[in-house]
Phi, psi and omega in degrees: 000131184289146175279150174288164178300321179296316179294321180297316179295320180293318180294319179297321180295326181287314185281314183064018185257132184295326183295307177301323180293322177296322179297313180295316181300316180299316181298317181286347172266003176080025181223182179233150167290144182239114189224068176292147178270096194235032179301312185289317175300335178297337178302324183293335184291333180239005179068041183253153176266159178301312183303313182296315182294324181283347181241000179226106188292336175294318177291321178299316178297320178301321178299312183291325177296320178295321176299313181299318184281330182277317190249338179055050176289161180284335176224138176244125173253151173289184175293138176296139181208105182272007183257352191302303185291319180297317177297321181294331178282341177114009179287149183296122184229137177251151187232080177295154181294318188253010180225163179291151179301146186229135175274123184271141177303127183223168179298136177238127175234125181307327181292343178290341181298325181299316177293320181294330178302328184281349181281122175268102185290352177296345179258004180287130187296316183288321176300316179296335176299320177291324177295316179295326175301316178298321179298318178293322176298321180297328180275320193261355182259149175297152187296332182277357180255115186284151182254120179255163176211154179251145164230153176284140179291154183302314181290321179295320176294320176300320179292327176291325180285316186270332194103139186299316181293319179296318179296316181297315180292331181289340177300335179251314190274334184209061184299324182299314179295318180298320176299321179298317180290319179296321178295316176300313181301318181297320180296323179287321177298321179297323176302314181293316182302316181296323177295319180295319179295316179297331180280349176118009177296134179254344177222129175249120178256120181269116182269115185231055184295325183294335185284352180296338181277353182275154169281167183305316181293319178293322178298314177303317188285320189250355176232298186305317181299321182281326175296327176302323177295322177295321178298322179297327178293338179263356190293334181267009181237179174264022183272130177271153178243142181233137176257118178243120177236120178285158177084194183279100183258016184302327181283355185245000188304311181297321179295316178299317181294329181286347188289341182102005179286163178271339186208153174244130175250120188237158183283184191278167174302326180296335176276352178110007184265122174262102188295325179294320176293323174302316180298322179292334184260005185240137176303147184295339182276002176257125182284140177250127185240126179161195344213044179296137182301118182290344178245018179265230185298329182291335176268319191244350186262191178266161175304323180296320178291322177299313180299319178297315181296321178294315179297321178298318178294317179295322176296318180300325184256016186306321188273003185251111183291344185263025184257138174237128180287127179205186174260159183292339177196183180296137181286145175296154180299331184284358181301125182296140179302318183294333178282325174296318177297322178295320176301311181296317181297316180295321179291321183288325186271348180290137178237135182284321184247000000 
């Protein structure tokens, strides 16, 4: 249901955030924001490797600049990277040439947290590379194109530190220890988040893929509560927060919405997510971002099929002013350029009224 002009003005005055205002403005102009997650396909535009871009912020910026100039999305995010904070803390990380960096399962001892607490990740070279990338985006991007950034979610970072199975079992068998690790993780994420905001990030997306396996109560306890602290770190700024959970998150929608974020980013119908039902279960002041299958027609189909799928999704969400067209997750590097262009064209030419 559309907001009245009076309600729209009052909400904008309260939030003061450019992202929600852009979403509302687009809806009242009869269009949608178009925000595909295309960090990895952008590598192909300049012939860069994942490893090089993730370790050289000048090359990473060139990738994002090429994305901005080629596709003109309303928001540009860097390449997703779930290893940044864990690597900065000192966890064993591998850096394949053609794949994103990966944190390898390693021994975890609770007593190691005390030593890790003393590590100031603000001095980590690779983490600072992402911060420097944001600074270049702030200088080199047009003012109407918002700058996004990713941080790892508290529970997912805890799972990277402890191991996924250990973290999951600890929700029942050793909740006190898991809270200690999640609290530690949140403090380190906040250090990174503040640097990203200072560098010019306008949207912070919290990546919490490991938490999809939790039940709603566990999600509230070990993810939502800590994400709320991250939202508080953004409360004095005009920075919006996004909760992204991969996979079938239908059982977590209310929990995600309660955390205090401005937006929910959800996976595709093929993963089990019914976006229209999500909209019915979510307050209107929370933006919904999604949810074309990143490994569906846009990866394997024709441009004509991509345009049809995008139009079908836009028709499905026609009545919801809080919707932003996107992909369910970051697109694979192999995604054809012509299909990304078809996605953008279908999104740009669709009219609500």
